[in-house]
N, C-alpha and C positions, 0 to 999 in steps of 0.2 A: 154613688149608687143609693138609693132608697133602701134602707134596711126594712125587713119584714118587722111587723110591729111585735112588741115584747109579749103581747097576749097571744098572739100566733105561736111564737117560738115556745111559750110555757105549755101551749096545747099541744104543740108538735112533740115536745119532751114527754109529756104526758102518755102519749101513744106509745112512745118506745118503752117508757118504764113499765106499761101494762103487758107490753110483748116481752119484756125483759131482755131487751136489745140494747146493745152499746154502740154508739157512733163511732166510726173509724177515725184515727188520729188526723187524717187530711180533711176532716169535715169539722166545722165549728158550729156544733149544734147548740151551744151554750149562748153564742151571740149572734152571728149572721149565718143561717143555714145556707144560703146561696153562695158560697165560698169553697175553696179548696177542690175536692174531688167532684162536688155539686157542679163545678162549672169548668173544669180542666180537661173536659174531654175523657175522662177515665171510663174504662168498660163499666156499664151501669150493674151488670149481674155477675160479676166476678166475686168469688167466695170472700175475698178479703175486704169487699165493699158491701157489707151486710150489716147494718141496713144501709141503703143508699137512696139518695135522691138525685134529680138532675134538674137545674134550673135554666130557663130561658131569661138571659138578661138584655134582650133586645128591645124591650119597651121604653118608650119615651127617651128616645136616642141613647139608649144604653144605660140610663139612670135607674131603672127599675126592673127588679127581677121576680118572676114567677116560678113556683115549683111546678113542674110539668109531669114528673114521674116520681113514684116513691116505691121502694123495694124493700122487703124483710122477709126472710125465709121463715120465720117464726110465725108470721101472718098467713103464709102459704098463699099469698096472693100478690099481684102486681096492679098498682093503681096508676091511671093515667088520667090527667085531666086535660081538657082542652084549652 
């Protein structure tokens, strides 16, 4: 799979730092965010999955992932990208 760019991962981590949110253990925010609970079908809004993202890894014959949803209760919002 194509990894999200290092620059994107740094920006993503910065958002969660500003929200004082810690990634759950099943989610590899330090390396490849589209891993673990982001792609394993975990229930998106479960309290233990906060913050959470959902990825769609079906692009380019399954080699490219895109973040399609992001959730963090500290932000009081759910974001979805087409």
